[in-house]
C-alpha positions in Angstrom: -12.1 14.1 -10.1 -9.3 14.0 -12.7 -8.1 10.8 -14.3 -4.6 9.3 -13.4 -2.0 9.7 -16.2 -1.0 6.3 -17.5 2.8 6.0 -17.7 2.9 2.6 -19.3 4.4 4.0 -22.5 7.4 5.3 -20.6 8.0 2.2 -18.5 11.6 1.7 -19.6 12.5 5.4 -19.7 14.0 6.2 -16.3 14.4 9.9 -17.0 10.8 10.4 -18.0 9.5 8.4 -15.1 11.6 10.3 -12.6 10.5 13.6 -14.0 6.8 12.6 -13.8 7.3 11.4 -10.3 8.9 14.6 -9.3 6.2 16.7 -10.9 3.1 14.7 -9.9 4.2 12.6 -7.0 2.8 9.4 -8.6 3.1 7.0 -11.5 0.3 4.8 -12.8 0.8 1.7 -15.0 -2.2 0.1 -16.6 -1.8 -3.7 -16.7 1.8 -3.9 -15.4 1.3 -7.2 -13.7 -0.3 -10.3 -15.2 -4.0 -10.4 -14.4 -4.0 -14.1 -14.0 -1.3 -13.9 -11.2 -3.4 -11.3 -9.4 -6.5 -13.4 -9.9 -4.9 -16.4 -8.3 -4.0 -14.4 -5.2 -7.4 -12.8 -5.1 -9.1 -16.3 -5.3 -6.9 -17.6 -2.4 -7.8 -14.6 -0.2 -11.4 -14.9 -1.2 -11.5 -18.5 0.0 -9.9 -17.4 3.3 -12.6 -14.7 3.7 -15.3 -17.1 2.9 -14.0 -19.6 5.5 -13.9 -16.8 8.0 -17.6 -15.9 7.2 -16.7 -12.5 5.9 -18.7 -13.2 2.7 -22.4 -13.4 2.3 -23.9 -16.9 2.5 -25.0 -18.4 -0.8 -22.7 -16.1 -2.8 -19.6 -17.2 -4.7 -16.3 -16.2 -3.0 -15.1 -14.6 -6.3 -18.0 -12.1 -6.0 -16.6 -10.8 -2.7 -20.1 -9.8 -1.4 -19.6 -8.8 2.2 -21.5 -10.4 5.1 -22.4 -8.8 8.4 -19.2 -10.5 9.8 -16.9 -8.3 7.7 -15.3 -5.8 10.1 -13.1 -2.7 9.9 -9.3 -3.2 9.8 -7.8 -3.7 13.3 -11.2 -4.1 15.1 -12.5 -7.1 17.0 -12.9 -10.1 14.7 -10.3 -8.9 12.2 -7.2 -10.8 13.1 -8.3 -14.4 12.5 -8.8 -13.8 8.8 -5.9 -11.4 8.5 -3.5 -13.9 10.1 -4.5 -16.5 7.5 -3.9 -13.9 4.7 -0.5 -13.0 6.1 0.3 -16.8 6.1 -0.3 -16.9 2.3 3.0 -17.3 0.5 1.5 -16.2 -2.9 0.3 -12.9 -1.4 3.8 -12.0 -0.1 5.5 -13.1 -3.4 3.5 -10.4 -5.3 5.8 -7.8 -3.6 8.9 -9.3 -5.2 7.5 -9.7 -8.7 10.3 -8.7 -11.1 8.1 -6.0 -12.7 7.9 -4.2 -9.3 11.5 -4.7 -8.2 12.8 -3.6 -11.6 10.6 -0.5 -11.6 11.8 0.5 -8.1 15.4 0.0 -9.0 14.9 2.0 -12.2 13.5 4.9 -10.3 16.0 4.8 -7.5 19.0 4.2 -9.7 20.3 1.3 -7.7 19.4 -2.0 -6.2 16.1 -2.0 -4.3 14.2 -4.3 -2.0 10.7 -4.7 -0.7 9.9 -4.0 3.0 8.7 -7.3 4.7 5.6 -5.7 6.1 3.3 -6.4 3.2 -0.1 -4.9 3.7 -3.4 -6.4 2.5 -6.3 -4.0 2.7 -9.8 -5.5 3.1 -12.3 -2.6 2.9 -15.9 -3.5 3.9 -18.8 -1.3 2.7 -19.2 2.2 4.3 -20.5 3.6 6.6 -19.7 0.5 8.6 -16.0 0.9 7.9 -14.0 4.1 7.6 -11.8 4.6 4.5 -8.1 5.2 5.0 -7.8 9.0 5.7 -5.7 11.2 3.5 -2.1 11.0 4.7 1.6 10.9 3.7 3.5 7.6 4.2 6.6 9.3 5.5 5.3 9.8 9.0 4.5 6.0 9.2 7.5 4.5 7.2 10.2 7.1 8.2 13.8 5.9 7.5 14.4 7.1 3.9 12.2 9.8 2.4 12.7 8.2 -1.0 10.8 5.0 0.0 8.3 4.2 -2.7 4.8 2.7 -2.2 3.0 0.6 -4.8 -0.8 0.1 -4.4 -2.2 -2.9 -6.3 -6.0 -3.6 -6.7 -6.5 -7.3 -6.2 -10.1 -7.0 -7.4 -11.7 -4.5 -9.8 -11.8 -1.2 -8.0 -13.9 1.5 -9.7 -14.2 4.8 -7.6 -17.5 3.6 -6.0 -15.7 0.7 -4.3 -13.2 3.0 -2.6 -10.2 2.9 -4.9 -7.2 5.0 -4.0 -6.9 8.7 -4.9 -3.8 10.8 -5.0 -3.2 14.5 -4.7 -1.0 15.3 -7.7 1.9 17.7 -6.9 1.4 17.3 -3.1 5.1 16.3 -2.4 6.1 19.9 -3.0 4.1 20.8 0.2 6.7 19.0 2.4 5.8 17.0 5.5 2.3 18.2 6.5 0.9 18.6 10.0 -1.6 15.8 11.1 -4.6 15.5 13.3 -6.3 12.4 14.9 -8.7 10.6 12.6 -10.8 7.5 12.4 -9.8 4.7 9.9 -6.5 2.9 9.3 -3.5 4.9 10.5 -5.6 7.1 12.8 -4.0 10.3 11.4 -5.2 12.7 8.7 -2.8 15.1 6.8 -3.7 18.8 6.8 -4.3 18.9 3.1 -7.2 20.3 1.0 -9.6 17.4 0.4 -11.3 19.4 -2.4 -8.3 20.5 -4.3 -8.7 20.2 -8.1 -5.6 18.0 -8.4 -7.0 14.9 -6.7 -6.9 12.0 -9.2 -8.1 8.4 -9.4 -9.3 5.9 -12.0 -11.3 2.8 -12.4 -8.7 0.2 -11.4 -8.4 -3.3 -12.8 -6.4 -6.3 -11.5 -2.8 -5.9 -12.8 -2.8 -2.1 -12.5 -0.1 -0.5 -10.3 -0.1 2.9 -8.7 3.3 4.0 -7.4 4.0 7.1 -5.3 6.6 8.7 -3.0 6.4 8.9 0.8 5.4 12.7 0.6 2.5 12.2 -1.8 -0.9 12.8 -0.1 -3.3 10.0 -0.8 -6.2 8.1 0.7 -9.0 5.7 0.0 -12.6 6.7 -0.9 -15.7 5.3 0.8 -16.8 1.8 -0.4 -20.4 2.4 -1.6 -21.0 -1.1 -2.9 -21.9 -4.4 -1.2 -18.5 -5.9 -2.0 -15.2 -6.1 -0.2 -12.4 -4.1 -1.8 -9.1 -6.1 -1.8 -5.8 -4.3 -2.4 -2.2 -4.5 -1.4 0.4 -2.0 -0.3 4.1 -2.8 -0.9 7.1 -0.5 0.0 10.5 -0.3 -1.7 13.7 1.4 -0.9 17.4 1.4 -2.0 19.6 -1.1 -0.2 22.0 1.7 0.6 19.3 3.9 2.2 18.4 3.9 5.9 15.4 1.9 7.1 13.5 2.7 10.3 13.8 0.2 13.1 10.5 -1.4 14.2 9.6 -0.7 17.8 9.1 -4.5 18.2 12.1 -5.5 16.1 12.9 -5.4 12.4 11.3 -7.4 9.7 8.0 -8.0 11.4 4.6 -8.7 9.6 2.0 -6.0 9.3 0.0 -5.7 12.5 2.5 -7.8 14.6 2.1 -8.8 17.4 -1.7 -9.2 16.8 -0.4 -11.2 13.8 2.2 -13.9 14.7 5.8 -13.4 13.6 7.2 -14.7 10.3 8.6 -18.0 11.7 5.1 -18.9 12.6 3.4 -17.5 9.5 5.9 -19.1 7.1 5.6 -22.7 8.3 5.2 -24.9 5.2 6.4 -22.2 2.8 8.8 -23.3 0.0 10.8 -20.0 0.3 11.0 -17.0 2.6 12.9 -14.7 0.2 9.9 -12.4 -0.2 10.0 -11.3 3.4 13.7 -11.1 4.0 15.7 -7.8 4.4 19.1 -7.8 2.6 22.2 -7.9 4.7 23.9 -4.6 5.3 20.9 -2.4 5.5 21.4 0.5 7.9 18.7 0.7 10.6 17.8 4.0 12.3 15.5 4.8 15.2 12.0 6.0 14.8 10.5 9.3 16.0 6.9 10.0 17.1 4.8 10.2 13.9 2.5 12.6 15.6 5.1 15.4 16.0 3.7 18.8 15.0 6.9 19.8 13.1 8.9 17.4 11.1 11.8 18.7 8.9 11.4 17.7 5.2 14.4 15.7 4.1 15.8 16.3 0.6 14.4 13.9 -2.0 15.8 12.9 -5.3 12.3 13.1 -6.7 11.1 16.6 -5.8 12.4 20.0 -4.9 10.5 21.4 -1.9 9.4 25.0 -2.4 
């Protein structure tokens, strides 16, 4: 599989970044975030996983060696540990790091904000757990097609632990049909899994992978004994429409299985990281399983 192109050298050049995003559908930045900040969050989450018996007895939490109690996302036994993670202020505050908000605003050309549903992925070893199938975020996020996703490894993620892969150039395919699938999201995009333009890398804490909502991407199987920890954060322009949640706006990931934010944020010193700016225009959602979805125009790619 091809190596991701590192765009760190063009970090402050908006024109170059937009051109690369339009061409490839992704941008990768080696070491964009401070490794010690990521390490602090990882250690907090590792302690939660250890207390929840997700880590092997007799091992150090930092090793993230999975126990037999580690389960697939959304399954029985998942939500106790996940609620504790979603209650962790330091995890949510990663989403509003200035490095990420500035990057999103630079690409969008205007003020940007982070969606409140900050996602932590905890991937146990395969075959006990299914990796996230290949998909496009647009069917799930909806609202604005120019919503950006950042994927952050919270622990070292070489390809064998199931790091993310992206299909370079795939936004030009438009909104693809989907079929039912196992794994998070439960839908698989109709894209060529063996295309030569799939790309990945050996990720390290501090790295950031950014892509648009039409970019086909997915996780690879975790072939180690460790848990893979990563985070998904989404960003959009304040002036762009945001899809209304079926259960209300501004809810945590996996609500209502995870309590709402007033419960999760008890004892926090600030809730700015999970707030939606005033004046955002909310629009209704459509069924993400629809066979045909028109591809909206995007500032980042011209659909062929």
